[in-house]
N, CA, C and O atoms as a Tripos MOL2 file, in Angstrom:
@<TRIPOS>MOLECULE
protein
  268   267    67     0     0
PROTEIN
NO_CHARGES

@<TRIPOS>ATOM
      1 N        -295.1580   96.3890   94.9260 N.3       1 MET1
      2 CA       -295.0870   97.1600   96.1580 C.3       1 MET1
      3 C        -293.9890   98.2050   96.0690 C.2       1 MET1
      4 O        -294.1560   99.3230   96.5560 O.2       1 MET1
      5 N        -292.8770   97.8570   95.4560 N.am      2 VAL2
      6 CA       -291.7720   98.8040   95.3590 C.3       2 VAL2
      7 C        -292.1770   99.9950   94.5010 C.2       2 VAL2
      8 O        -291.8300  101.1350   94.8100 O.2       2 VAL2
      9 N        -292.9140   99.7300   93.4200 N.am      3 LEU3
     10 CA       -293.3650  100.8280   92.5670 C.3       3 LEU3
     11 C        -294.3050  101.7570   93.3210 C.2       3 LEU3
     12 O        -294.2400  102.9770   93.1660 O.2       3 LEU3
     13 N        -295.1610  101.1880   94.1240 N.am      4 ARG4
     14 CA       -296.0820  102.0260   94.9070 C.3       4 ARG4
     15 C        -295.3450  102.7740   96.0060 C.2       4 ARG4
     16 O        -295.6350  103.9420   96.2660 O.2       4 ARG4
     17 N        -294.4010  102.1150   96.6470 N.am      5 GLU5
     18 CA       -293.6410  102.7570   97.7160 C.3       5 GLU5
     19 C        -292.8520  103.9500   97.2160 C.2       5 GLU5
     20 O        -292.7820  104.9870   97.8750 O.2       5 GLU5
     21 N        -292.2610  103.7910   96.0450 N.am      6 CYS6
     22 CA       -291.4220  104.8530   95.4870 C.3       6 CYS6
     23 C        -292.2120  105.8540   94.6560 C.2       6 CYS6
     24 O        -291.6410  106.8110   94.1320 O.2       6 CYS6
     25 N        -293.5230  105.6420   94.5300 N.am      7 HIS7
     26 CA       -294.3720  106.5070   93.7030 C.3       7 HIS7
     27 C        -293.8190  106.6220   92.2880 C.2       7 HIS7
     28 O        -293.7470  107.7120   91.7200 O.2       7 HIS7
     29 N        -293.4310  105.4770   91.7280 N.am      8 ALA8
     30 CA       -292.8350  105.4590   90.3960 C.3       8 ALA8
     31 C        -293.9160  105.6550   89.3450 C.2       8 ALA8
     32 O        -294.9730  105.0250   89.3990 O.2       8 ALA8
     33 N        -293.6440  106.5260   88.3980 N.am      9 ARG9
     34 CA       -294.5460  106.8070   87.2920 C.3       9 ARG9
     35 C        -293.7250  106.8410   86.0190 C.2       9 ARG9
     36 O        -292.5670  107.2580   86.0240 O.2       9 ARG9
     37 N        -294.3330  106.3980   84.9300 N.am     10 GLY10
     38 CA       -293.6520  106.4640   83.6580 C.3      10 GLY10
     39 C        -293.8950  105.2310   82.8170 C.2      10 GLY10
     40 O        -294.5730  104.2960   83.2450 O.2      10 GLY10
     41 N        -293.3380  105.2330   81.6150 N.am     11 PRO11
     42 CA       -293.5970  104.1150   80.7050 C.3      11 PRO11
     43 C        -292.9900  102.7940   81.1720 C.2      11 PRO11
     44 O        -293.5850  101.7390   80.9530 O.2      11 PRO11
     45 N        -291.8450  102.8280   81.7960 N.am     12 LEU12
     46 CA       -291.2240  101.5890   82.2650 C.3      12 LEU12
     47 C        -292.0430  100.9420   83.3770 C.2      12 LEU12
     48 O        -292.2550   99.7290   83.3580 O.2      12 LEU12
     49 N        -292.4990  101.7180   84.3280 N.am     13 SER13
     50 CA       -293.2880  101.1530   85.4200 C.3      13 SER13
     51 C        -294.6460  100.6770   84.9120 C.2      13 SER13
     52 O        -295.1640   99.6770   85.4090 O.2      13 SER13
     53 N        -295.2390  101.3690   83.9290 N.am     14 ASP14
     54 CA       -296.5020  100.9040   83.3460 C.3      14 ASP14
     55 C        -296.3120   99.5740   82.6220 C.2      14 ASP14
     56 O        -297.1400   98.6710   82.7510 O.2      14 ASP14
     57 N        -295.2270   99.4520   81.8620 N.am     15 MET15
     58 CA       -294.9590   98.2140   81.1460 C.3      15 MET15
     59 C        -294.6610   97.0860   82.1220 C.2      15 MET15
     60 O        -295.0870   95.9510   81.9060 O.2      15 MET15
     61 N        -293.9440   97.3810   83.1790 N.am     16 LEU16
     62 CA       -293.6160   96.3730   84.1810 C.3      16 LEU16
     63 C        -294.8780   95.8500   84.8620 C.2      16 LEU16
     64 O        -294.9990   94.6470   85.0940 O.2      16 LEU16
     65 N        -295.8070   96.7270   85.1810 N.am     17 MET17
     66 CA       -297.0610   96.2920   85.7990 C.3      17 MET17
     67 C        -297.8760   95.4290   84.8420 C.2      17 MET17
     68 O        -298.5190   94.4710   85.2720 O.2      17 MET17
     69 N        -297.8570   95.7540   83.5570 N.am     18 SER18
     70 CA       -298.5710   94.9470   82.5620 C.3      18 SER18
     71 C        -297.9510   93.5650   82.4340 C.2      18 SER18
     72 O        -298.6710   92.5690   82.3640 O.2      18 SER18
     73 N        -296.6390   93.4920   82.4030 N.am     19 ILE19
     74 CA       -295.9480   92.2110   82.2970 C.3      19 ILE19
     75 C        -296.2210   91.3440   83.5210 C.2      19 ILE19
     76 O        -296.4180   90.1350   83.3950 O.2      19 ILE19
     77 N        -296.2340   91.9450   84.6850 N.am     20 ILE20
     78 CA       -296.5130   91.2040   85.9150 C.3      20 ILE20
     79 C        -297.9420   90.6850   85.9120 C.2      20 ILE20
     80 O        -298.1910   89.5660   86.3610 O.2      20 ILE20
     81 N        -298.8840   91.4750   85.4160 N.am     21 ALA21
     82 CA       -300.2820   91.0330   85.3530 C.3      21 ALA21
     83 C        -300.4400   89.8480   84.4080 C.2      21 ALA21
     84 O        -301.1280   88.8820   84.7390 O.2      21 ALA21
     85 N        -299.8100   89.9090   83.2360 N.am     22 VAL22
     86 CA       -299.8930   88.8020   82.2810 C.3      22 VAL22
     87 C        -299.2190   87.5600   82.8560 C.2      22 VAL22
     88 O        -299.7080   86.4470   82.6620 O.2      22 VAL22
     89 N        -298.1220   87.7350   83.5510 N.am     23 ASN23
     90 CA       -297.4260   86.6100   84.1810 C.3      23 ASN23
     91 C        -298.3140   85.9480   85.2380 C.2      23 ASN23
     92 O        -298.3830   84.7210   85.3040 O.2      23 ASN23
     93 N        -298.9820   86.7350   86.0480 N.am     24 ASN24
     94 CA       -299.8610   86.1730   87.0810 C.3      24 ASN24
     95 C        -301.0250   85.4100   86.4590 C.2      24 ASN24
     96 O        -301.3840   84.3360   86.9420 O.2      24 ASN24
     97 N        -301.6180   85.9460   85.3990 N.am     25 ILE25
     98 CA       -302.7200   85.2580   84.7330 C.3      25 ILE25
     99 C        -302.2350   83.9450   84.1360 C.2      25 ILE25
    100 O        -302.9160   82.9240   84.2400 O.2      25 ILE25
    101 N        -301.0670   83.9670   83.5130 N.am     26 GLY26
    102 CA       -300.4990   82.7410   82.9480 C.3      26 GLY26
    103 C        -300.2400   81.6920   84.0120 C.2      26 GLY26
    104 O        -300.5090   80.5100   83.7960 O.2      26 GLY26
    105 N        -299.7250   82.1050   85.1490 N.am     27 CYS27
    106 CA       -299.4570   81.1560   86.2410 C.3      27 CYS27
    107 C        -300.7420   80.5450   86.7750 C.2      27 CYS27
    108 O        -300.7730   79.3540   87.0810 O.2      27 CYS27
    109 N        -301.7960   81.3300   86.8920 N.am     28 ILE28
    110 CA       -303.0820   80.8090   87.3690 C.3      28 ILE28
    111 C        -303.6340   79.7860   86.3890 C.2      28 ILE28
    112 O        -304.1470   78.7460   86.8040 O.2      28 ILE28
    113 N        -303.5350   80.0680   85.0900 N.am     29 ILE29
    114 CA       -304.0430   79.1480   84.0790 C.3      29 ILE29
    115 C        -303.2480   77.8430   84.0880 C.2      29 ILE29
    116 O        -303.8340   76.7610   84.0480 O.2      29 ILE29
    117 N        -301.9250   77.9360   84.1400 N.am     30 VAL30
    118 CA       -301.0900   76.7250   84.1400 C.3      30 VAL30
    119 C        -301.3370   75.9100   85.4030 C.2      30 VAL30
    120 O        -301.4040   74.6830   85.3380 O.2      30 VAL30
    121 N        -301.4700   76.5610   86.5380 N.am     31 PHE31
    122 CA       -301.7500   75.8530   87.7840 C.3      31 PHE31
    123 C        -303.0810   75.1230   87.6920 C.2      31 PHE31
    124 O        -303.1810   73.9740   88.1220 O.2      31 PHE31
    125 N        -304.0960   75.7610   87.1450 N.am     32 SER32
    126 CA       -305.4050   75.1230   87.0120 C.3      32 SER32
    127 C        -305.3470   73.9250   86.0700 C.2      32 SER32
    128 O        -305.9730   72.8990   86.3360 O.2      32 SER32
    129 N        -304.6010   74.0440   84.9710 N.am     33 LEU33
    130 CA       -304.4680   72.9280   84.0390 C.3      33 LEU33
    131 C        -303.7600   71.7400   84.6800 C.2      33 LEU33
    132 O        -304.1720   70.5950   84.5000 O.2      33 LEU33
    133 N        -302.7060   72.0110   85.4200 N.am     34 VAL34
    134 CA       -301.9720   70.9340   86.0830 C.3      34 VAL34
    135 C        -302.8290   70.2880   87.1750 C.2      34 VAL34
    136 O        -302.8110   69.0680   87.3320 O.2      34 VAL34
    137 N        -303.5700   71.0880   87.9220 N.am     35 ALA35
    138 CA       -304.4430   70.5320   88.9540 C.3      35 ALA35
    139 C        -305.5240   69.6520   88.3360 C.2      35 ALA35
    140 O        -305.8640   68.6100   88.8950 O.2      35 ALA35
    141 N        -306.0660   70.0570   87.1920 N.am     36 SER36
    142 CA       -307.0660   69.2350   86.5150 C.3      36 SER36
    143 C        -306.4590   67.9430   85.9980 C.2      36 SER36
    144 O        -307.0890   66.8880   86.0730 O.2      36 SER36
    145 N        -305.2510   68.0110   85.4780 N.am     37 ALA37
    146 CA       -304.5790   66.8010   84.9980 C.3      37 ALA37
    147 C        -304.3180   65.8350   86.1440 C.2      37 ALA37
    148 O        -304.4610   64.6240   85.9780 O.2      37 ALA37
    149 N        -303.9420   66.3530   87.2880 N.am     38 ILE38
    150 CA       -303.7110   65.4980   88.4600 C.3      38 ILE38
    151 C        -305.0190   64.8700   88.9160 C.2      38 ILE38
    152 O        -305.0530   63.6810   89.2320 O.2      38 ILE38
    153 N        -306.1090   65.6590   88.9560 N.am     39 ASP39
    154 CA       -307.4100   65.1010   89.3190 C.3      39 ASP39
    155 C        -307.8450   64.0280   88.3400 C.2      39 ASP39
    156 O        -308.4000   63.0040   88.7390 O.2      39 ASP39
    157 N        -307.5930   64.2590   87.0590 N.am     40 LEU40
    158 CA       -308.0000   63.2960   86.0360 C.3      40 LEU40
    159 C        -307.2450   61.9860   86.1800 C.2      40 LEU40
    160 O        -307.8480   60.9160   86.0980 O.2      40 LEU40
    161 N        -305.9460   62.0510   86.3910 N.am     41 THR41
    162 CA       -305.1640   60.8210   86.5240 C.3      41 THR41
    163 C        -305.4170   60.1270   87.8550 C.2      41 THR41
    164 O        -305.3340   58.9010   87.9300 O.2      41 THR41
    165 N        -305.7230   60.8790   88.9000 N.am     42 ALA42
    166 CA       -305.9640   60.2630   90.2070 C.3      42 ALA42
    167 C        -307.2950   59.5290   90.2500 C.2      42 ALA42
    168 O        -307.4280   58.5230   90.9450 O.2      42 ALA42
    169 N        -308.2850   60.0280   89.5080 N.am     43 SER43
    170 CA       -309.5980   59.3970   89.5740 C.3      43 SER43
    171 C        -309.8970   58.5240   88.3710 C.2      43 SER43
    172 O        -311.0380   58.0970   88.1970 O.2      43 SER43
    173 N        -308.9190   58.2490   87.5470 N.am     44 TRP44
    174 CA       -309.1130   57.4260   86.3490 C.3      44 TRP44
    175 C        -309.3220   55.9820   86.7600 C.2      44 TRP44
    176 O        -308.4920   55.3900   87.4500 O.2      44 TRP44
    177 N        -310.4450   55.4240   86.3260 N.am     45 SER45
    178 CA       -310.7190   54.0270   86.6780 C.3      45 SER45
    179 C        -311.0590   53.1890   85.4540 C.2      45 SER45
    180 O        -311.5990   52.0920   85.5920 O.2      45 SER45
    181 N        -310.7600   53.6780   84.2780 N.am     46 GLY46
    182 CA       -311.0180   52.9250   83.0530 C.3      46 GLY46
    183 C        -311.9660   53.6740   82.1360 C.2      46 GLY46
    184 O        -312.4870   54.7350   82.4780 O.2      46 GLY46
    185 N        -312.1730   53.0980   80.9670 N.am     47 PHE47
    186 CA       -312.9790   53.7650   79.9610 C.3      47 PHE47
    187 C        -314.4710   53.7480   80.2720 C.2      47 PHE47
    188 O        -315.2240   54.5380   79.7030 O.2      47 PHE47
    189 N        -314.9050   52.8760   81.1520 N.am     48 GLY48
    190 CA       -316.3140   52.8180   81.5070 C.3      48 GLY48
    191 C        -316.7880   54.0520   82.2390 C.2      48 GLY48
    192 O        -317.9580   54.4220   82.1360 O.2      48 GLY48
    193 N        -315.9180   54.6830   82.9620 N.am     49 GLN49
    194 CA       -316.2480   55.8730   83.7340 C.3      49 GLN49
    195 C        -315.6220   57.1300   83.1450 C.2      49 GLN49
    196 O        -315.2620   58.0460   83.8830 O.2      49 GLN49
    197 N        -315.4890   57.1810   81.8260 N.am     50 LEU50
    198 CA       -314.7770   58.2870   81.1860 C.3      50 LEU50
    199 C        -315.5010   59.6190   81.3480 C.2      50 LEU50
    200 O        -314.8830   60.6000   81.7620 O.2      50 LEU50
    201 N        -316.7920   59.6800   81.0350 N.am     51 LEU51
    202 CA       -317.5100   60.9470   81.0920 C.3      51 LEU51
    203 C        -317.6210   61.5130   82.5050 C.2      51 LEU51
    204 O        -317.3620   62.7020   82.6870 O.2      51 LEU51
    205 N        -317.9900   60.7310   83.5090 N.am     52 PRO52
    206 CA       -318.0170   61.3010   84.8670 C.3      52 PRO52
    207 C        -316.6390   61.7450   85.3490 C.2      52 PRO52
    208 O        -316.5120   62.7490   86.0490 O.2      52 PRO52
    209 N        -315.6180   60.9950   84.9740 N.am     53 THR53
    210 CA       -314.2660   61.3610   85.3750 C.3      53 THR53
    211 C        -313.8340   62.6540   84.7180 C.2      53 THR53
    212 O        -313.2530   63.5200   85.3740 O.2      53 THR53
    213 N        -314.1130   62.8000   83.4180 N.am     54 LEU54
    214 CA       -313.7850   64.0440   82.7240 C.3      54 LEU54
    215 C        -314.5490   65.2190   83.3140 C.2      54 LEU54
    216 O        -313.9850   66.2970   83.5000 O.2      54 LEU54
    217 N        -315.8190   65.0200   83.6070 N.am     55 PHE55
    218 CA       -316.6090   66.0980   84.1900 C.3      55 PHE55
    219 C        -316.0530   66.5150   85.5470 C.2      55 PHE55
    220 O        -315.9260   67.7060   85.8320 O.2      55 PHE55
    221 N        -315.7250   65.5400   86.3750 N.am     56 ASP56
    222 CA       -315.1900   65.8480   87.7070 C.3      56 ASP56
    223 C        -313.8510   66.5630   87.6440 C.2      56 ASP56
    224 O        -313.5330   67.3560   88.5310 O.2      56 ASP56
    225 N        -313.0620   66.2960   86.6100 N.am     57 ALA57
    226 CA       -311.7450   66.9150   86.4920 C.3      57 ALA57
    227 C        -311.8050   68.2630   85.7890 C.2      57 ALA57
    228 O        -311.0660   69.1790   86.1490 O.2      57 ALA57
    229 N        -312.6710   68.3970   84.7980 N.am     58 LEU58
    230 CA       -312.6690   69.6110   83.9840 C.3      58 LEU58
    231 C        -313.6370   70.6900   84.4730 C.2      58 LEU58
    232 O        -313.4210   71.8700   84.1970 O.2      58 LEU58
    233 N        -314.6810   70.3200   85.1830 N.am     59 PHE59
    234 CA       -315.6160   71.3310   85.6630 C.3      59 PHE59
    235 C        -314.9530   72.3570   86.5870 C.2      59 PHE59
    236 O        -315.1830   73.5520   86.4030 O.2      59 PHE59
    237 N        -314.1430   71.9510   87.5700 N.am     60 PRO60
    238 CA       -313.4720   72.9710   88.3880 C.3      60 PRO60
    239 C        -312.5410   73.8700   87.5720 C.2      60 PRO60
    240 O        -312.4130   75.0590   87.8650 O.2      60 PRO60
    241 N        -311.8930   73.3080   86.5520 N.am     61 LEU61
    242 CA       -311.0180   74.1100   85.6990 C.3      61 LEU61
    243 C        -311.8190   75.1890   84.9880 C.2      61 LEU61
    244 O        -311.4450   76.3620   85.0110 O.2      61 LEU61
    245 N        -312.8990   74.8050   84.3700 N.am     62 VAL62
    246 CA       -313.7310   75.7780   83.6470 C.3      62 VAL62
    247 C        -314.3230   76.7840   84.6210 C.2      62 VAL62
    248 O        -314.3930   77.9740   84.3130 O.2      62 VAL62
    249 N        -314.7430   76.3290   85.7780 N.am     63 TRP63
    250 CA       -315.3340   77.2160   86.7790 C.3      63 TRP63
    251 C        -314.3170   78.2720   87.2450 C.2      63 TRP63
    252 O        -314.6710   79.4380   87.4160 O.2      63 TRP63
    253 N        -313.0680   77.8650   87.4480 N.am     64 GLN64
    254 CA       -312.0460   78.8040   87.9040 C.3      64 GLN64
    255 C        -311.6600   79.8000   86.8150 C.2      64 GLN64
    256 O        -311.4570   80.9810   87.0960 O.2      64 GLN64
    257 N        -311.5590   79.3280   85.5720 N.am     65 LEU65
    258 CA       -311.1180   80.1990   84.4970 C.3      65 LEU65
    259 C        -312.2130   81.1530   84.0290 C.2      65 LEU65
    260 O        -311.9430   82.3220   83.7510 O.2      65 LEU65
    261 N        -313.4330   80.6650   83.9430 N.am     66 VAL66
    262 CA       -314.5250   81.4990   83.4400 C.3      66 VAL66
    263 C        -315.2440   82.2230   84.5660 C.2      66 VAL66
    264 O        -315.6030   83.3950   84.4430 O.2      66 VAL66
    265 N        -315.4480   81.5100   85.6600 N.am     67 GLY67
    266 CA       -316.2000   82.0900   86.7710 C.3      67 GLY67
    267 C        -315.4120   83.0950   87.5080 C.2      67 GLY67
    268 O        -315.9040   83.6790   88.4740 O.2      67 GLY67
@<TRIPOS>BOND
     1     1     2 1
     2     2     3 1
     3     3     4 2
     4     3     5 am
     5     5     6 1
     6     6     7 1
     7     7     8 2
     8     7     9 am
     9     9    10 1
    10    10    11 1
    11    11    12 2
    12    11    13 am
    13    13    14 1
    14    14    15 1
    15    15    16 2
    16    15    17 am
    17    17    18 1
    18    18    19 1
    19    19    20 2
    20    19    21 am
    21    21    22 1
    22    22    23 1
    23    23    24 2
    24    23    25 am
    25    25    26 1
    26    26    27 1
    27    27    28 2
    28    27    29 am
    29    29    30 1
    30    30    31 1
    31    31    32 2
    32    31    33 am
    33    33    34 1
    34    34    35 1
    35    35    36 2
    36    35    37 am
    37    37    38 1
    38    38    39 1
    39    39    40 2
    40    39    41 am
    41    41    42 1
    42    42    43 1
    43    43    44 2
    44    43    45 am
    45    45    46 1
    46    46    47 1
    47    47    48 2
    48    47    49 am
    49    49    50 1
    50    50    51 1
    51    51    52 2
    52    51    53 am
    53    53    54 1
    54    54    55 1
    55    55    56 2
    56    55    57 am
    57    57    58 1
    58    58    59 1
    59    59    60 2
    60    59    61 am
    61    61    62 1
    62    62    63 1
    63    63    64 2
    64    63    65 am
    65    65    66 1
    66    66    67 1
    67    67    68 2
    68    67    69 am
    69    69    70 1
    70    70    71 1
    71    71    72 2
    72    71    73 am
    73    73    74 1
    74    74    75 1
    75    75    76 2
    76    75    77 am
    77    77    78 1
    78    78    79 1
    79    79    80 2
    80    79    81 am
    81    81    82 1
    82    82    83 1
    83    83    84 2
    84    83    85 am
    85    85    86 1
    86    86    87 1
    87    87    88 2
    88    87    89 am
    89    89    90 1
    90    90    91 1
    91    91    92 2
    92    91    93 am
    93    93    94 1
    94    94    95 1
    95    95    96 2
    96    95    97 am
    97    97    98 1
    98    98    99 1
    99    99   100 2
   100    99   101 am
   101   101   102 1
   102   102   103 1
   103   103   104 2
   104   103   105 am
   105   105   106 1
   106   106   107 1
   107   107   108 2
   108   107   109 am
   109   109   110 1
   110   110   111 1
   111   111   112 2
   112   111   113 am
   113   113   114 1
   114   114   115 1
   115   115   116 2
   116   115   117 am
   117   117   118 1
   118   118   119 1
   119   119   120 2
   120   119   121 am
   121   121   122 1
   122   122   123 1
   123   123   124 2
   124   123   125 am
   125   125   126 1
   126   126   127 1
   127   127   128 2
   128   127   129 am
   129   129   130 1
   130   130   131 1
   131   131   132 2
   132   131   133 am
   133   133   134 1
   134   134   135 1
   135   135   136 2
   136   135   137 am
   137   137   138 1
   138   138   139 1
   139   139   140 2
   140   139   141 am
   141   141   142 1
   142   142   143 1
   143   143   144 2
   144   143   145 am
   145   145   146 1
   146   146   147 1
   147   147   148 2
   148   147   149 am
   149   149   150 1
   150   150   151 1
   151   151   152 2
   152   151   153 am
   153   153   154 1
   154   154   155 1
   155   155   156 2
   156   155   157 am
   157   157   158 1
   158   158   159 1
   159   159   160 2
   160   159   161 am
   161   161   162 1
   162   162   163 1
   163   163   164 2
   164   163   165 am
   165   165   166 1
   166   166   167 1
   167   167   168 2
   168   167   169 am
   169   169   170 1
   170   170   171 1
   171   171   172 2
   172   171   173 am
   173   173   174 1
   174   174   175 1
   175   175   176 2
   176   175   177 am
   177   177   178 1
   178   178   179 1
   179   179   180 2
   180   179   181 am
   181   181   182 1
   182   182   183 1
   183   183   184 2
   184   183   185 am
   185   185   186 1
   186   186   187 1
   187   187   188 2
   188   187   189 am
   189   189   190 1
   190   190   191 1
   191   191   192 2
   192   191   193 am
   193   193   194 1
   194   194   195 1
   195   195   196 2
   196   195   197 am
   197   197   198 1
   198   198   199 1
   199   199   200 2
   200   199   201 am
   201   201   202 1
   202   202   203 1
   203   203   204 2
   204   203   205 am
   205   205   206 1
   206   206   207 1
   207   207   208 2
   208   207   209 am
   209   209   210 1
   210   210   211 1
   211   211   212 2
   212   211   213 am
   213   213   214 1
   214   214   215 1
   215   215   216 2
   216   215   217 am
   217   217   218 1
   218   218   219 1
   219   219   220 2
   220   219   221 am
   221   221   222 1
   222   222   223 1
   223   223   224 2
   224   223   225 am
   225   225   226 1
   226   226   227 1
   227   227   228 2
   228   227   229 am
   229   229   230 1
   230   230   231 1
   231   231   232 2
   232   231   233 am
   233   233   234 1
   234   234   235 1
   235   235   236 2
   236   235   237 am
   237   237   238 1
   238   238   239 1
   239   239   240 2
   240   239   241 am
   241   241   242 1
   242   242   243 1
   243   243   244 2
   244   243   245 am
   245   245   246 1
   246   246   247 1
   247   247   248 2
   248   247   249 am
   249   249   250 1
   250   250   251 1
   251   251   252 2
   252   251   253 am
   253   253   254 1
   254   254   255 1
   255   255   256 2
   256   255   257 am
   257   257   258 1
   258   258   259 1
   259   259   260 2
   260   259   261 am
   261   261   262 1
   262   262   263 1
   263   263   264 2
   264   263   265 am
   265   265   266 1
   266   266   267 1
   267   267   268 2
@<TRIPOS>SUBSTRUCTURE
     1 MET1         2 RESIDUE 1 A MET
     2 VAL2         6 RESIDUE 1 A VAL
     3 LEU3        10 RESIDUE 1 A LEU
     4 ARG4        14 RESIDUE 1 A ARG
     5 GLU5        18 RESIDUE 1 A GLU
     6 CYS6        22 RESIDUE 1 A CYS
     7 HIS7        26 RESIDUE 1 A HIS
     8 ALA8        30 RESIDUE 1 A ALA
     9 ARG9        34 RESIDUE 1 A ARG
    10 GLY10       38 RESIDUE 1 A GLY
    11 PRO11       42 RESIDUE 1 A PRO
    12 LEU12       46 RESIDUE 1 A LEU
    13 SER13       50 RESIDUE 1 A SER
    14 ASP14       54 RESIDUE 1 A ASP
    15 MET15       58 RESIDUE 1 A MET
    16 LEU16       62 RESIDUE 1 A LEU
    17 MET17       66 RESIDUE 1 A MET
    18 SER18       70 RESIDUE 1 A SER
    19 ILE19       74 RESIDUE 1 A ILE
    20 ILE20       78 RESIDUE 1 A ILE
    21 ALA21       82 RESIDUE 1 A ALA
    22 VAL22       86 RESIDUE 1 A VAL
    23 ASN23       90 RESIDUE 1 A ASN
    24 ASN24       94 RESIDUE 1 A ASN
    25 ILE25       98 RESIDUE 1 A ILE
    26 GLY26      102 RESIDUE 1 A GLY
    27 CYS27      106 RESIDUE 1 A CYS
    28 ILE28      110 RESIDUE 1 A ILE
    29 ILE29      114 RESIDUE 1 A ILE
    30 VAL30      118 RESIDUE 1 A VAL
    31 PHE31      122 RESIDUE 1 A PHE
    32 SER32      126 RESIDUE 1 A SER
    33 LEU33      130 RESIDUE 1 A LEU
    34 VAL34      134 RESIDUE 1 A VAL
    35 ALA35      138 RESIDUE 1 A ALA
    36 SER36      142 RESIDUE 1 A SER
    37 ALA37      146 RESIDUE 1 A ALA
    38 ILE38      150 RESIDUE 1 A ILE
    39 ASP39      154 RESIDUE 1 A ASP
    40 LEU40      158 RESIDUE 1 A LEU
    41 THR41      162 RESIDUE 1 A THR
    42 ALA42      166 RESIDUE 1 A ALA
    43 SER43      170 RESIDUE 1 A SER
    44 TRP44      174 RESIDUE 1 A TRP
    45 SER45      178 RESIDUE 1 A SER
    46 GLY46      182 RESIDUE 1 A GLY
    47 PHE47      186 RESIDUE 1 A PHE
    48 GLY48      190 RESIDUE 1 A GLY
    49 GLN49      194 RESIDUE 1 A GLN
    50 LEU50      198 RESIDUE 1 A LEU
    51 LEU51      202 RESIDUE 1 A LEU
    52 PRO52      206 RESIDUE 1 A PRO
    53 THR53      210 RESIDUE 1 A THR
    54 LEU54      214 RESIDUE 1 A LEU
    55 PHE55      218 RESIDUE 1 A PHE
    56 ASP56      222 RESIDUE 1 A ASP
    57 ALA57      226 RESIDUE 1 A ALA
    58 LEU58      230 RESIDUE 1 A LEU
    59 PHE59      234 RESIDUE 1 A PHE
    60 PRO60      238 RESIDUE 1 A PRO
    61 LEU61      242 RESIDUE 1 A LEU
    62 VAL62      246 RESIDUE 1 A VAL
    63 TRP63      250 RESIDUE 1 A TRP
    64 GLN64      254 RESIDUE 1 A GLN
    65 LEU65      258 RESIDUE 1 A LEU
    66 VAL66      262 RESIDUE 1 A VAL
    67 GLY67      266 RESIDUE 1 A GLY
């Protein structure tokens, strides 16, 4: 917002916007991974239910990252 408010142009502001974009993407990915890990551990009921549990935990992760 500050860059837009000040109408900043140049290589530093371009690099700063790129770094912020990569940081935001990284945060979204890490948040999704942690949320999936929490879902996996919360719904873990033993090895008998491994595939449904993995599907329930990993499908939202894949959906958020790819979709």
